[in-house]
C-alpha positions, -999 to +999 in steps of 0.1 A: -085-074+414-099-101+436-129-124+426-156-121+454-178-147+453-212-147+473-236-173+481-266-173+462-296-190+478-332-184+469-351-176+502-320-179+522-313-160+556-282-143+556-259-127+583-244-095+574-215-072+587-213-038+571-184-014+580-184+021+580-153+036+558-120+037+579-145+028+609-159+063+613-182+063+640-210+077+631-241+048+625-256+058+659-258+097+652-297+108+651-296+115+614-276+084+602-301+060+622-330+081+600-317+076+569-309+039+574-345+035+586-357+054+555-335+034+532-345-002+547-386+013+541-374+017+505-360-011+501-384-036+516-416-015+496-396-030+463-376-054+473-393-071+506-371-090+531-377-102+568-356-084+594-346-116+622-321-092+641-299-064+637-276-044+660-259-008+654-230+003+668-212+033+659-187+021+632-200-009+622-234-031+622-246-065+619-277-077+603-296-112+599-320-116+569-343-136+554-350-129+516-385-143+499-386-178+488-379-167+451-349-144+456-316-141+465-304-102+455-291-091+487-266-069+472-293-043+456-307-041+490-274-033+506-269-008+478-298+012+482-296+011+517-261+023+519-267+051+487-298+063+509-276+070+537-248+086+518-273+107+498-293+122+534-261+122+554-232+125+530-228+163+531-222+165+569-202+132+569-184+132+535-141+135+539-129+148+511-092+145+519-103+104+520-115+105+484-094+087+459-098+086+422-109+050+427-141+060+449-147+092+424-150+072+391-170+048+415-191+075+426-186+063+463-186+083+491-163+083+522-192+069+543-190+034+536-164+005+534-169-007+498-176-045+506-195-062+532-194-094+545-220-122+546-226-156+557-252-179+545-272-195+575-272-234+575-296-242+596-316-237+631-281-235+653-265-214+628-289-188+632-295-191+668-258-187+670-258-156+652-287-141+669-265-145+702-237-130+682-259-100+671-273-095+705-239-098+722-218-075+701-223-041+722-212-059+750-188-077+733-170-046+724-176-029+759-202-003+752-224-018+774-225-043+803-257-057+793-273-068+761-307-045+774-286-015+779-280-011+741-306+010+721-297+002+687-307-033+691-332-060+679-329-076+712-355-056+729-380-069+704-368-102+714-375-094+747-408-078+741-419-110+720-408-135+754-381-150+732-352-139+751-354-126+789-341-089+797-314-101+820-299-123+791-261-123+788-256-098+823-219-097+830-198-081+855-163-071+851-160-086+816-127-084+797-138-081+754-119-084+728-124-073+696-118-108+676-142-128+659-149-154+632-173-133+614-149-113+595-149-079+612 
């Protein structure tokens, strides 16, 4: 079994990619979005963090969080968020035909890929690059031609705060690809 090592930087800013199991396209469903909001609120009540950016796509999400100065425990936060969604939406989304003995032993659902990918933000340039990546992702995957047209993104908050113009990253006739450098 691989020995996964995660960066542990107190007060760090982290970029995450979290996928659904077998890339099931349910993350933008209303009940799943509500469960995600509930899970995030639950976590932030006991384990605060700042959401720098977020995008929700049907089969994966990207998030950028900053943790408190004395804290580096992002795995607990993700465990609580994912389990909240599984508890609330599992009855509708559970796929018994995909349940393995290992998933049953570990009490895992068929909603989430077991692991998630994280990257520790190194500096302001790295932070800006990942924020742009998050906001560009729906365009990259061909869901919309303009970032502003994707409703499940922190892009709208950035526009409202005057940090980005509404016409940021508008493209016409773009050919998108699914390859990237962020572990999808």
